[in-house]
C-alpha positions as CSV (number, residue, x, y, z in Angstrom):
1,M,28.4,-2.6,-2.3
2,G,29.5,1.1,-1.8
3,T,28.2,1.9,-5.4
4,V,25.4,0.0,-4.6
5,H,24.0,2.0,-2.1
6,E,25.6,5.4,-3.6
7,E,23.0,4.5,-6.6
8,R,20.1,3.8,-3.9
9,R,20.9,7.2,-2.5
10,S,20.6,9.0,-5.9
11,R,16.9,7.2,-6.3
12,L,16.3,8.9,-3.4
13,R,17.5,12.0,-4.3
14,E,15.6,12.0,-7.4
15,R,12.2,11.2,-5.4
16,C,13.3,14.6,-3.1
17,S,13.4,16.3,-6.2
18,A,10.5,15.4,-7.6
19,A,8.8,16.2,-4.6
20,G,10.4,19.8,-4.0
21,L,12.3,18.4,-1.3
22,D,15.8,19.9,-0.4
23,G,16.7,17.0,1.5
24,A,15.6,13.7,3.6
25,L,15.9,12.6,6.8
26,V,15.8,8.9,7.5
27,T,15.4,7.6,10.9
28,R,13.8,4.2,10.4
29,P,16.6,1.6,11.3
30,G,15.8,-0.9,8.2
31,N,15.8,2.4,5.9
32,V,19.1,3.6,6.8
33,R,21.0,0.4,6.6
34,W,19.4,-0.1,3.0
35,L,21.0,3.6,2.2
36,T,24.0,3.1,3.8
37,G,24.9,-0.5,4.4
38,M,25.6,0.2,8.1
39,P,23.8,-1.8,10.1
40,A,24.5,0.6,13.5
41,A,23.9,3.9,12.4
42,E,20.9,5.5,13.7
43,A,19.9,8.7,11.2
44,L,20.8,9.6,7.9
45,L,20.8,13.1,6.3
46,V,20.6,12.8,2.7
47,T,21.0,16.5,0.6
48,R,22.0,17.2,-3.0
49,D,25.4,16.9,-2.6
50,R,25.8,15.5,1.0
51,A,25.1,11.8,2.8
52,V,25.5,12.3,6.8
53,V,24.9,9.4,9.2
54,A,24.7,9.7,13.1
55,V,27.0,7.0,14.9
56,A,27.6,6.4,18.3
57,H,31.4,5.6,18.2
58,P,33.7,8.5,17.2
59,A,33.0,9.6,14.1
60,R,35.4,8.1,11.6
61,E,36.9,9.3,7.4
62,R,35.1,7.0,5.1
63,E,35.6,6.5,1.5
64,D,32.0,5.8,0.2
65,G,30.8,9.5,0.0
66,I,29.2,9.5,3.5
67,E,30.2,11.7,6.2
68,E,29.9,10.4,9.9
69,R,29.1,12.1,13.1
70,R,29.1,11.1,16.4
71,V,26.0,11.2,19.2
72,L,26.4,11.5,22.0
73,P,23.8,10.1,24.5
74,G,20.9,12.1,25.1
75,R,21.2,13.8,21.7
76,E,18.5,13.1,19.0
77,P,20.2,11.3,16.4
78,G,18.0,13.4,13.7
79,L,19.4,16.8,14.6
80,V,22.9,16.0,14.7
81,V,22.9,15.5,11.3
82,V,21.0,18.3,10.5
83,E,23.0,20.9,12.3
84,A,26.1,19.1,10.9
85,V,24.8,20.4,7.2
86,G,22.7,23.2,8.4
87,A,20.0,22.1,6.6
88,T,17.3,24.8,5.5
89,G,14.3,24.5,3.3
90,L,11.8,21.6,2.6
91,L,13.0,18.5,4.5
92,G,11.4,15.3,4.3
93,V,11.2,13.0,7.9
94,E,10.0,9.6,8.4
95,E,6.7,10.7,10.4
96,H,5.3,6.9,10.7
97,D,8.7,6.3,12.3
98,L,9.5,9.2,15.0
99,T,7.5,9.6,17.8
100,V,5.9,12.8,18.7
101,T,8.9,13.8,21.5
102,R,11.3,13.0,18.4
103,H,9.4,15.1,15.8
104,R,9.3,18.4,18.2
105,A,13.0,18.2,19.0
106,L,13.7,18.0,15.4
107,A,10.8,20.8,14.3
108,A,12.6,23.4,17.1
109,G,16.1,22.5,16.7
110,S,16.6,22.8,13.3
111,G,16.2,25.3,10.7
112,A,14.4,23.9,8.0
113,S,10.6,23.1,7.5
114,L,9.5,19.3,8.0
115,V,7.1,17.8,5.4
116,D,6.3,13.9,5.7
117,L,8.3,11.6,3.4
118,G,5.5,9.0,3.7
119,H,7.4,5.4,2.7
120,A,9.3,6.9,-0.1
121,V,12.1,4.7,0.9
122,E,10.1,1.5,1.9
123,Q,9.1,1.5,-1.8
124,L,12.2,1.9,-3.2
125,R,13.1,-0.9,-1.3
126,L,10.4,-3.0,-2.9
127,V,12.2,-4.7,-5.5
128,K,15.3,-6.6,-4.5
129,D,18.8,-6.9,-6.4
130,E,20.2,-10.1,-6.6
131,D,22.4,-9.6,-3.8
132,E,19.7,-9.2,-1.4
133,L,18.0,-11.9,-3.1
134,N,21.0,-14.2,-2.3
135,C,20.8,-12.8,1.1
136,L,17.1,-13.9,1.9
137,R,18.0,-17.6,-0.3
138,V,20.8,-18.3,2.4
139,A,18.4,-17.3,5.4
140,G,16.1,-19.8,3.8
141,E,18.3,-22.5,4.0
142,I,19.2,-21.7,7.5
143,A,16.3,-21.8,8.5
144,D,15.6,-25.2,6.7
145,Q,18.6,-27.2,8.4
146,A,17.8,-26.0,11.7
147,L,14.4,-27.3,11.5
148,G,15.3,-30.5,9.2
149,E,17.5,-31.4,12.2
150,L,15.0,-30.8,15.1
151,L,12.5,-33.4,13.0
152,E,15.3,-36.0,13.3
153,S,15.3,-35.3,17.3
154,I,12.6,-36.7,20.1
155,L,9.9,-34.4,20.0
156,V,7.5,-36.1,22.9
157,G,7.4,-34.6,26.4
158,R,9.5,-31.7,25.0
159,S,7.7,-28.4,25.7
160,E,7.1,-25.5,23.1
161,R,9.2,-23.2,25.2
162,H,12.3,-25.5,24.6
163,L,11.7,-26.4,21.3
164,A,11.5,-22.5,20.3
165,M,15.0,-22.1,21.9
166,E,16.7,-24.7,20.5
167,L,15.5,-23.7,16.8
168,E,16.7,-20.4,17.6
169,R,20.0,-21.9,18.9
170,R,20.7,-24.1,16.0
171,M,19.7,-21.2,13.3
172,V,22.7,-19.2,14.7
173,D,24.4,-22.1,15.0
174,H,24.5,-22.4,11.1
175,G,25.2,-19.2,10.6
176,A,22.4,-16.7,11.1
177,D,22.7,-13.4,12.6
178,A,19.7,-13.6,14.8
179,P,16.4,-15.3,14.7
180,A,14.4,-13.3,12.1
181,Y,11.8,-13.1,14.8
182,P,10.9,-15.1,18.0
183,V,10.4,-18.8,16.9
184,R,6.9,-20.0,17.4
185,V,5.8,-23.7,18.7
186,G,2.4,-25.0,19.2
187,T,1.6,-28.1,19.9
188,G,-1.7,-29.9,20.5
189,E,-4.9,-27.0,20.8
190,H,-1.9,-24.3,20.2
191,A,-1.0,-25.9,16.5
192,G,-2.0,-23.7,13.6
193,R,-2.2,-20.6,15.6
194,S,-0.5,-18.1,14.2
195,R,0.7,-15.6,16.5
196,H,0.6,-17.9,19.5
197,L,3.8,-17.9,22.1
198,P,5.5,-20.9,23.1
199,G,4.5,-22.0,26.6
200,D,5.0,-24.9,28.9
201,R,2.9,-27.5,27.2
202,R,4.5,-30.4,26.4
203,V,4.3,-32.7,22.7
204,E,2.3,-35.9,23.0
205,E,1.7,-38.5,20.7
206,G,-1.3,-38.1,18.4
207,D,-0.5,-33.8,18.4
208,F,-0.4,-31.6,15.7
209,L,3.0,-29.5,16.1
210,T,3.3,-26.4,14.1
211,V,6.6,-24.7,13.7
212,S,7.4,-21.0,12.8
213,L,10.7,-20.1,12.5
214,G,13.1,-17.9,10.1
215,A,16.5,-16.7,9.8
216,C,18.4,-13.3,9.7
217,Y,21.3,-13.3,7.3
218,R,23.1,-10.2,6.8
219,G,20.2,-8.1,8.1
220,Y,17.7,-10.2,5.6
221,R,14.9,-12.3,7.0
222,S,13.3,-15.4,6.0
223,H,10.0,-17.1,7.1
224,A,8.4,-20.4,6.9
225,T,6.0,-22.4,9.2
226,R,5.4,-26.2,9.0
227,T,2.8,-28.3,10.7
228,F,3.5,-32.3,11.4
229,V,2.0,-35.0,13.4
230,V,4.1,-36.5,16.2
231,G,3.1,-40.2,16.2
232,L,2.8,-43.1,13.9
233,S,0.0,-41.9,12.0
234,P,-2.4,-38.9,11.4
235,E,-5.8,-39.3,12.3
236,E,-8.6,-38.9,9.3
237,W,-9.4,-35.6,10.3
238,Q,-5.9,-34.4,10.7
239,I,-5.1,-35.5,7.1
240,D,-8.4,-33.8,5.8
241,L,-7.9,-30.7,7.6
242,H,-3.9,-30.4,6.0
243,R,-4.8,-31.5,2.5
244,A,-7.1,-28.3,2.9
245,V,-4.2,-26.0,3.8
246,F,-1.8,-27.3,1.9
247,A,-4.4,-26.8,-1.5
248,A,-5.2,-23.6,-0.3
249,Q,-1.4,-21.9,0.5
250,R,-0.3,-24.0,-2.9
251,A,-3.3,-22.1,-4.8
252,A,-2.0,-18.9,-3.3
253,R,1.8,-19.5,-4.2
254,E,0.8,-20.1,-8.2
255,A,-0.9,-16.6,-7.8
256,L,2.3,-14.6,-7.2
257,L,3.2,-13.8,-10.8
258,P,4.0,-10.1,-12.0
259,G,1.1,-8.0,-12.5
260,A,-1.0,-9.9,-10.7
261,A,-3.2,-7.5,-7.8
262,Y,-2.1,-7.9,-4.1
263,E,-5.6,-9.8,-3.4
264,D,-5.1,-12.2,-6.1
265,P,-3.3,-14.8,-3.8
266,L,-5.9,-14.1,-1.2
267,K,-8.7,-14.8,-3.6
268,A,-7.2,-18.1,-4.7
269,A,-6.6,-19.3,-0.8
270,R,-10.5,-18.7,-0.6
271,R,-11.5,-20.5,-3.5
272,E,-9.6,-23.6,-2.9
273,L,-10.4,-23.5,1.2
274,E,-14.3,-23.2,-0.1
275,R,-13.6,-26.3,-2.6
276,H,-12.7,-28.5,0.8
277,G,-15.6,-27.2,3.2
278,Y,-13.5,-24.6,5.0
279,S,-15.3,-20.6,4.9
280,D,-12.5,-19.2,6.7
281,P,-12.3,-15.4,5.2
282,L,-8.5,-15.2,6.1
283,D,-9.1,-11.5,7.1
284,D,-5.4,-11.1,7.8
285,G,-4.4,-12.2,4.7
286,V,-2.0,-14.3,3.3
287,G,1.4,-12.7,3.2
288,H,3.8,-9.8,3.1
289,G,7.0,-8.2,1.9
290,L,10.0,-9.2,3.4
291,G,13.7,-8.3,3.5
292,L,15.8,-6.1,6.0
293,D,12.3,-5.9,8.4
294,A,10.4,-9.0,8.8
295,T,7.4,-7.6,7.4
296,E,8.0,-4.9,4.5
297,E,5.4,-3.9,1.8
298,P,3.5,-5.2,-0.1
299,T,0.8,-6.8,2.1
300,L,-1.3,-9.1,0.6
301,R,-4.8,-8.7,2.5
302,P,-8.0,-7.3,1.9
303,G,-8.5,-4.1,0.6
304,E,-4.9,-3.3,-0.4
305,F,-4.3,-2.0,-3.8
306,G,-1.3,-2.4,-5.9
307,K,-0.2,-4.9,-8.5
308,L,3.0,-7.6,-7.9
309,E,6.5,-6.6,-9.2
310,H,9.0,-9.1,-10.4
311,R,11.8,-9.6,-7.9
312,V,9.7,-9.1,-5.0
313,P,10.1,-11.4,-2.0
314,V,6.9,-12.4,0.2
315,T,5.5,-14.2,2.3
316,V,2.9,-16.7,1.5
317,G,1.0,-18.3,4.0
318,L,-2.2,-19.6,6.2
319,G,-3.7,-21.6,8.5
320,V,-7.2,-23.2,9.4
321,G,-8.1,-24.1,13.3
322,I,-10.5,-26.8,14.7
323,P,-11.3,-25.3,18.6
324,G,-10.3,-27.5,21.0
325,R,-8.0,-29.7,18.7
326,G,-5.9,-27.5,16.9
327,G,-5.1,-26.7,13.6
328,V,-2.9,-26.7,10.5
329,R,-0.8,-23.8,9.4
330,I,1.6,-23.7,6.5
331,E,4.2,-20.7,5.1
332,D,6.5,-19.7,2.7
333,S,9.0,-17.6,1.8
334,L,8.9,-16.7,-2.0
335,V,10.1,-14.2,-4.8
336,V,7.6,-13.0,-7.3
337,R,8.9,-14.4,-10.7
338,P,6.9,-14.4,-14.5
339,L,6.5,-18.1,-15.7
340,E,9.1,-17.7,-18.0
341,D,11.3,-17.6,-15.3
342,G,9.8,-21.1,-13.9
343,G,7.3,-18.6,-11.7
344,P,7.7,-18.0,-8.1
345,E,10.7,-19.3,-6.8
346,L,10.5,-21.1,-3.8
347,L,12.9,-19.6,-0.8
348,T,11.8,-22.0,2.3
349,I,12.2,-25.9,0.7
350,T,11.5,-27.9,3.7
351,T,8.7,-30.6,3.1
352,K,5.1,-29.1,3.4
353,E,3.5,-32.8,3.3
354,L,1.7,-34.2,6.5
355,L,4.7,-36.0,8.1
356,A,4.2,-38.2,11.2
357,L,7.6,-37.6,13.4
């Protein structure tokens, strides 16, 4: 993997050279890990001929072209690596990651002129290599396993919070580093909400039950959301609502093709919802990129400009709710692929059919 990370740093050097920068100070954790393969590194300085990382442990000799420098408590990690190199000239920094205090410390303590690097590393991370996609596949499989086991257990009478905690434990038991994000479980009138925090409401017969979960495997994070009915059979309104969301989410997934505009999946979902009699504008969009961070570029929401690329992993999900009754939310993790390769690759395969549990 050292060769992979060196190649990534070379691509960043090319970006810096084209922008007239003498180096780049990378501080966002996911970006540092992507460029080094080191989960605990706190900052990385890449110059034309050196790569230096700040670490909390005693510095060690490495064979991958990276130099380590120890950060003592209270010290600014970025300043430690800048001082180690004696960086001067124009230095790109990730202003979207740095606090004002950290930026001031770097400006005052370094001999370089700081300019905004922007989202240069995030843009390099956009298209994933096969090793990254394999990690995402495993993350999806782990979440699917945990959810499948939960659905085979008794659900009535258990609280949202208890179910969420059990899912997080099951994912770790199946090999996850940790949950990709806090598991969200909503039942009854809470079902279908995108940002509902699990509470004390207990599952009852006839409820919608929405579960949103993802596993983190070797740093890479999956997303999935499913909605089920608890009881012997769903009511007619539940069937109709699920059918509409299911069709809209499928239309959005099918629009994930190389060259498609970021807004195309959103537009496809809107058309399908309208065809079923719903007018939700989906102002939050229908998805985003994923990888080492739970949310990455691109963003599939209104007003976003850009085109999808081959081998970019994204989430596609949406929900519709009825006040006081609950709602349906369905989400998947996928990889953008052309039709000649079979179209979008689905990473989360737990059924999206309306199961009665």
